[in-house]
N, C-alpha and C positions, 0 to 999 in steps of 0.2 A: 230471383232473391241474391240478394249482398247479405252475407253475415258481419260486415263491417261494423255496426253499432254494436253489435253483441260481442264479437270479439274485442273490441274496445273497453268495453264494460268491463271484461275481466282482464286486461292486459294489465292490470295496475295490482301485483300479488299484494302485496299491505292492504291496500282494499277489499280485496276479498281474503287474507287471512283476518282480518276484522271483522266483517262480517259473518265467518264464521263463527270466531270467538264471542260475538254479541250474540249469535241465534244460538249458539249453546247454551250462554246464558240464559237468553229468555226460559230457553227450555226447563233448565234447571230451577228457575223462579218460578216457573208453573208448576212443575212437581214437589215444589215446597209449598207451593200455595196450595196445592189440590192436597197436601200430606196436612197442613196447621191450620188452613183457613176452613175446606172442607170436610178436613177429618176424613181423610179415605185412607188408612194404611196401607202403605206399599206392601207389596211381596219380597220376596227373596230375588225372584228378576226384575221387578220394578227395581228396586234397587242396583242392581248388577246394569240396569240399560243407565244407568243414570253419568255411571265409571268413564264410558269416553268423551262424554260432553265435559265433567271436571279435567277430563286430560286435556282437552280442543280448547278449554276455557286457559289453561295455563300453559299451554302449546304456543298458542295464539297472543299471547299477553310478551311470554318472553322472545317470540319473532316479532313483535312489532315495537319491542325494545331494541334489541339486539341483532336481528338481520339485517345488514346494511347491503350487503350487495346480493344481487339477482341471485345468485348460485344457493346460497341459504336462504331465502323468501320461497326458491321452488320445492326444497329440502321443505321446507314445512309446509309449502299446502301441498306436498307428497303424503306427510305424517299425517295432515289433517286430513286428507282424501281415506287413507288408512284407519283412522278413527271413525271418522261416518259410515266407512264400509263395516264396521265391526259393531257401530251403534245401529244399522239397518240392518242385517244380520241377528242383534240380539232383540229388537221390536219385531221382526216376520217369526222370530221360532216365539217370542212371548206370545203372539196374539195367533201362532198355531197352537199353541198349547191352551190357550183361551178357548179357541176352537173346537178343540180337539182332535186337530188333526197331528199331531205331534204329543211326546209323553213329555210330561215336566220331570224335573228332578224331583228324587226320592227326596229330598232335603225340604222340597218346599212348600212349607206348611209353617213358617213361624219358628222366633226363636225360641231357643230353650225355655222352658222356666226353673228360674234357680231352683234346686232343692230343697223340699220341705222338712218343717223341723219336728215332724211329727205328723199324726193322723188326721189330725182335725186343719192340720194349714194345708195338706196332700188336697184335703176335699173342698177346700175355701179355694184352692188354685184352679182345679176344675173347673167348678163354675164360675170363675172371672176372664180366664184363658179365653182368649180368640183369637182362634189360628188365621190365619190371611193365606187363603189358597192361592196359588199360581193360575189356578183350571178358572178363576171367578172372574171376569170382569168387573170392577166395581165402580165404573162409570164409562157409557160407551156416548159419542154424539156423533151422528149421524153414519150410524151402524158401525162404529170403530171404538175401540178401547183406547184408553192411554197409549197404551205399547203401539196398537196399530200407528196410532197421529206421530207416536217418537218415527216411529219406520219412516213412514211417510214427508216429517221433515228431515229425518237424516237421510234417505233417498236423496233429497233438493241439494241441500250441503255436500253430498259427495258427487252430484252435479257442477255445482258451483264449484266445489275444489278441482275437478279433472277440468272444468272449464278454463278456470285461472290458470292451470299448469297447461294448458295446449296454447291458452292464448298466449301466455308472459315467454314460453317457450319458441313462438312463432314471430313475435317481436323480437328477443334476444336474439333471433337466425339459429335454434337451436334444434327445429324439426322443418320438414318441408311443408308446404303449403296444402 
């Protein structure tokens, strides 16, 4: 079995950088869709899972515009791999919190409410405040929550970044076959 087509597909670092940037953009768009259209409010861990993708979008855009040398492209791919490893870890952790495998953060219950001016305002806040827990999946598809799907997607993007690094280094003569 030859791996030449696979190696060729990932040999162009700019293509892999663009793939990761666009996939991260699609994941963020999906998160915003679920938040704004489906009205699923994100918890603290949901919001933290977005950070590596925001960074990947920015890094990919900068790398596509400025990284002209093979070395700069490889550095960008390595940084994208680290971001996707971080994102995969966050997704696994959040999924584990949802399944009860890990303890969630102590402050994962929603944003603090503003201070009430009086007792009536405080009572109204108690009745209207909705706490978003990190331990309850708001939505599942095929048994996985959004955190689980993020973990899978991020792991796929991590593999793409690593294959891109390996293939580009092989093409450049930077590593043995």
